[in-house]
Structures are given as C-alpha cells and as structure tokens.
N, C-alpha and C positions, 0 to 999 in steps of 0.2 A: 643340330648336334652331330658331330662326327661319329662314324662307327669306329670301334676299336678292332683293329686287324691284327691277327697273329701272322707275322711274317715267317717265323720258323721257331722250332723248339728243339732243344738238344738236351742230352743228359750224359752223365758219366755212366760207365758200367755200374751196376749195383753189386756190392760185394758183401760177404758175411761180416757182420758187425762184431767181430771178436778178434782177440789176439791171433795172428796168423792168417786173418782174412786177406784177400788179394790186395786191398787198398789200405790196410791197417798201418802201413809204414808211411803213408802220405799225410801231411798236415792238412787239416780241414780248410785252412785259408788257401793252400795251394790247390786242393781238389776243386774248390769253387772257382779259383782263378783260371784253371785250365779249362773248365767248362765254359766260362765266360769267353775265353779266347776262341773256343770252338764255335760259339754262337757268332761272334764278330767275324770270324773267317768265313763261316757259312753264308752270312747275309751280306758280307762285303761292305758294311757300313763304316763310316768314320765314327769311331767311338766318342770323339769329342762332341758329336751332335746329340748324344743321349741326354735327355732332360733329368732322368733319375734312375737309380737302381734300387729295386725293392726286393728284398730276399727274406725268406723264412728260415728260421733256425729255432729249435725248441729249447735245447739245453745250452743256454747262452752263458757258459762259465768256462774257465780254463782256456783252452785253445780256441773255443768258439765264442769267447767274450769280445768286448770292445768293438761292437758293430761289425760283425764279420763280413757283411756286404761291402762296406767301405774298404776294409783291409784287403779283401779279395780283388776288388776293382783295381786298387793300387798295385797289388802284387802282380796282376796281369800286365802291368805296364801302361795302363790307360790314363787319360788326362786327369790331373788332380782337380780340375774345375767341375767334374761331374760328381754330384752328391750321391749318397747311398744311405739306405736305412734298413735295419733288420727288424722283423716283426715276429711275434709268437702267437699264432692261433692253433697251437698244438699240432696235431697231425695235418690239419688243413692249412698250415702256414704258407706253403708255396702256392696253393690254390688261392688263398686270400691275397697273396702278393700279386698274382695275376689279376684278380678282380679289382684291387686297388689301382693297379696300373691302367686297366681298362676304364675305370671310372675317371681317372685323371685325363685320359685322352678324350673320352666322351664329353667331359666338362669343358674342354678346350684349354686346360691348364698345361698339357704336355703334347708333344708330337711324337717323340720316341721314348719308350721306357723299356728297360730290361727288368724282367721279373723272374724270380726263381727261388732256389733254396738249397740248403746243404745240411747234412747231418753225418757226423762221423761217430757212430755209436760204439765202435771199437775203442776209440780214444777218449770220448766224453760220454760215459755211460748214462743211461736213463737214471733219473733221480739224483744225479751227482750235483745238481744245483740246489738241492734241499739242504741248507746249511744248518738248520736247527730242528728241534723236535716239533715245532708248531709253525707251519707255513700258512695257516688259514686264519688264525686269530679267534678270539673268544666269541665274537658275534656270530661268525660262521659256524663255530662249534655248537652254539646254542640253537641255531636254526636246524642243523642236522645232528640232533643230539645222539641218534643211534650210530652216527658215523658213516662216512662215505666208504665206498669199496674201490678196489683197483679194477682195471679194465678186464682182467681175466674173469673176475667174478661177475662183472656186468655182462660179459659174453655168455657166461653160464646162465644168468637170469634170462637173457634173451632166448637162449635155446629152450629153456623151460617154458617160458610164456608162449612161444610159438610152436611148442611141441615138436621140436626138431630132434631127431634121434642121432645117436653117435654115428650110425651108418650114413645118414644124410650128410652130416658134416664131413666125414671122411671122403665120401663120394665126390662132394664138391671140391675138396682139397685136391684130390687126384685129377679132377678135370682141369684145375688151374695149372698144375705141372704139365699135363699133356698138351694143353692149349699153348702154353708158353714155349715148350720144346718144339712144337710144330711151327710156331711163328718164327722162332729163331732159325730153324732149318730152312725156312723160306726166305730168310734174309730180311724179315720185316722190321727187326730192331736195328739193323745196320745203319740206316739213315739217321736214327736218333742218337746213336752212341758216339761220344767223343772218347777215343782211347786214352787211358791214363797209365803211364808207366808200363806200357806193353800189355795192359789188361784191356781186352776188347769185348768180352762177353760177360753177361750176368752170371754170378757165381751160385745163385741159390736154386736154380732149376734142378729138380731131382728126377732124372730120366728113368731111374730104376724104381721109382715109387710104385706102390701097389696097394690095393685095399688091405691085403694081408699085413703088410708092413705098417700101414697106418693104424690098423686095428690093434697092433701089438704095443702101441705107445700108451703110457700111463697118463691119466689126467694131469694137466700141468698145474692146476690151481686148487687142488682139493685141500680143503681146510675144515677139519672137524669142528673147529671153534665157531664156524658160521652155520652149522647144521640146524641149530635151533631157530636162528633168525630167518634162514632161507631153506625151509624143509623141502621146497619144490626142486631145488637144484639136484641134477642127476650126475654131475661131474662127467661131462662129455667133451669138454674142450681140452685139446692136447697141443703140443708143439706142432704136430703135423697138420692140424686144421686151423692154425693161427698164422698171422703174418710173421715173416722173418725179421729179426733185428739186423739192420744193414748199414753199410756206409754208402753214400751217394750224393750227387748234386744234380740240379737241373737248372736250365735257363731258357727263357724265350724272349723274343723281341716283339713288342706290341707297338703299333704305329697308327697314327691318324690317317684318314684317307688322303688328305692333302700331302702329308709327308711321304706316304707310299708312292703317290703319283710323281712327286717332285724328285724322289730318289730312285725311281724306277724299280721299286721293290714289289715282288709278286707275292701277295698274301695267300696263305693256305686256308685261312678261315677268318670269320668274324665272331667276336664275342658279343652275343646279342642281349643276354639277360643274366642276372645273378641273384642269389638269395643267400642269406645267412640267418641261422635261427638258433635258439636255445631249447633245451629239452630237459627231462628229468636227469639230474646229475648222478643218480644211483644206477639207473639203466644205462645212462651215459652215452651209449653208442647208437641209440635209436633216432637221433636228431636228423638223420638222412631222410626219414619218412616225411616229417613236416617240411623239411627244407625242399624236398622234391616237389611237394604239393604247392608250396609257396612260389617256387620258381615257375611252375606251369601256370599258376594263376596270374602271375605278373606278365608272363610272355604271351598269354592267350593261346598257348599250345596245349595239346592233350598228349597223353602217353602214346597214343596211336601215331602222333606226328614224329615221334623220336625214332630214328633208325637204329641207333646203338647207344649203349650206356656203359660208363665206367664207374663202378662202385668200389671204393677201396676195400680190399679184403683184409681189414684189420683182423677179423675172425670170420670163419665160414658162416657162423650163426648170424652175423650182422647182415651179410648179403642175402642170405636165404630169408630172413625175417622181412627185410625190405621188399624183396620180390614177392613174397607171399601177401604182405599187407597191401601192396599196390597192384597186385595181379599182373606183374611184368613177366614176359616170356624170357626165361633164362638164356635162351639161345641168342639173345641180343645183348647179353651182359658179359663184359670182360672176355671178349671173344678170343683175345690173344694172351690170356692169362692175367694174373693179378699179383697182389703182394704176397700171397701164400707161396707162390713160386718165384717171383722176381725180387721180393724183398721190400722192406718198408723203412727207408731212412727218413724218419718222421718229418723233418723240416723240408725235405726235397720231393716227397712223393706226389704232391699235387701236379708238378711238372711232368712226372712220368705218366700220370693218368691222362694228361692232355696229349702227350706224345702218342700213347697207345690209342687214344680215341681218334685223333687225327689220322693216324696210319690206317686204322680199321675203316674209317669212313672213306678214305681214298681207295683202299683196297676193294671195298664193296660198292662204291658209287653212291653211298648214302649221303643225305644232306644235313640232317640235324643230329647232334650228339649231346648227351647230357652226362656230366660227371658230378659225382657227389662224394663227400668225404666226412666220415664221422670223426669226432674230436673229443679228447679228454675234457671232462667237466660238463659234458652234456651239451655240446654244440655241433653244428654241421654247416658246411658250405655246399652250394649247388650252383653250377654254371652251365649255361646253354651256349653251344657254339654251332655255327653254320659253316659247313664246308663250302669253299668257293672254287669254281672251275678255274 
C-alpha cells in the first residue's frame, strides 16, 4: 500500500466574511480557481495528470452550487478531462477532502489528487441553503423531540460542562490573536498564502485585542427562552472567543510514492492515519475528543508521540474542553494561532489547519502532528501527519 504524501498546501488570505471584507468582491469560483493556480504553480505539475479534484464547500447554493470544485478547475483553465467533486462534512469538509484523497492514493486508485475547499461567507451566508421550515423531517424531529440547538448554544453547554470561566475563554482568545500576529510578523504564513486581488494577509488578526476589550463584549447567544431547558448555561461565549465568519479557500496536492518519485516531487509530509466519528448532536462540538482517541488507537501512537496539534478554534470552549479531557499541554496546540484570529471559512478551514501544522512542525523540527476538526451535527475528523525531511 502506497503512502499518501502531501507535496504542498496553499491557501488564499482569509478575509472577513461580510460585505466590505477584503475578498467580498471576488466570486467563490474565482477564489478557488486562483488558489488552484497557486498550487499548480508551486508544485510545477502538469494539471492534466491529476486523477481527481476533491473539494469541500458547506453552503452549496447560489454562487457555490453546481459542483464548485469542477467549476473552479475549469475556471482556472485546466484540462476538461480532469474530474472533480464537491463534498459537505460541515466544518471538516476540506479535511475530509484531504482524507478521501489520501485514501484513494493508499488504495492504489489514484496517483495525484488535489484536495481543498472554499467558502465565501460574505456572498453565500450560513443557513442560506435552508429553503424551507423543515430541513430535518418528521422522523428526525421525533427522535430529538426537545429540538436540537445551534453551535453557539453547544459551545455554551461545553463551557458549562467543563466548568470553563469567561476569563479562561477570553484568555485563550487573546492567545490566538497574539500567536497569529507573531507568526505573521515572522513570515510564517507567507509560504502558504496565494495573494488574491492584491490581498496578501489575513484580515481577522486583531493586534489591538486585550483582555479588557474582550471582557466588554456581550454574550453572543444569550436566549432567555432556553434558560429552563439548560439552567447550567452561564452565557460566557462571545464574538471575541468564537471563530470569525470568513471568506477563503485552500488546496493541497497529495501524491503516491511512485508518482512523487517519477515526477521528482519533494513531499513535505505523509498522511499516516485518519478517523471520523459521530457524537452527541446537541453538545455537537465534542466529537474531537472521541475522534482523537480513535485516531491514536488506530495509529498505535500516544499523545506523548505527538509533537504538535491543530484543533479548530470554532469556539475557545471547544479547544479548552478537548485539552482538559485528554490532558494535552496547551503549549503544543495551535502554536501559530487559530480560527479565532485567522478566521473560519467553513468549507476551507481543514486545509488551513494542515498548512499551519506543517509550517509549525518544520519550524520546530517536530515529526508528528495531529489535526482535528469539530463539525455541525455532532461529527469530527482527526488526521495524523508525519513530517518528512
């Protein structure tokens, strides 16, 4: 069985996902197409040799409908003979695209696969694909008769269950901004970013953030109507300790060992193991805990073997609960900032996690990196990569 090798990974700058954001004037097809061009230029491959393009996109409606992976590949000017598919595993879509690509290579079905994702949340807002009042159906409603909750309430429930204070959440959020700003100042993101329309830097990093400013923000999801059902909630989650709604795209080239040798491609890492799991759809965002355990069991590794972690910062409470439950040293987690500072274009973020993780491993000389992503509906992905010299 061939190893799946990451040849390179790139991304667009991540911009504020609202009107007036730095990328909001760019069509999502064009954004992904330019990111694909950046990947092809960086790796110097013949695009006609790619076996498949697998891309994540969550809100597949309007400008992001009609299999955006295929439309972006064609918009980039690449061969019509190369197929493409768009997948939706919520926030983990790009990471799942990477895992599917790696599985195809390991199985011998593919030699070269492009994996990635795109989301333009300024132009195709969250929930705009919900066309009717009932997207779940009567059988689902009967199973969850009390009703599901949105992610903000799930983040509040996690904060309550793990006894995380507002001060802890804000302190972690400030750490994300400071780490991202320091990494940007050292040029650590420059290798990853493909400039788009003269936008060269991430727009979400708040260099002037402080504990005082974060403490002044009101709870973002406070709902008196839920007080009786969830009396434990303390309303600690704010816009400041949550991920930012963003525009962005990511892409990576995954190759078999034979193809890498034949084409003289220098891999940066190998994808060694992966896991995906489901969890409580009301807590929703805790799936990264069993996903991490499942990945470690499959790989035969322990937490002590992992040099660095990338855990998507959907909310500060999610990362802190994961670290507390698994007893992970936070100094090894998201060392160059995360989605609280850099943003979270939901269909693309998995590629950004990989880029950050690879860059941090290369920076530190570490060998093994683990990335995990919580997902709407109570799912999570986890992937283990090995840096190669």
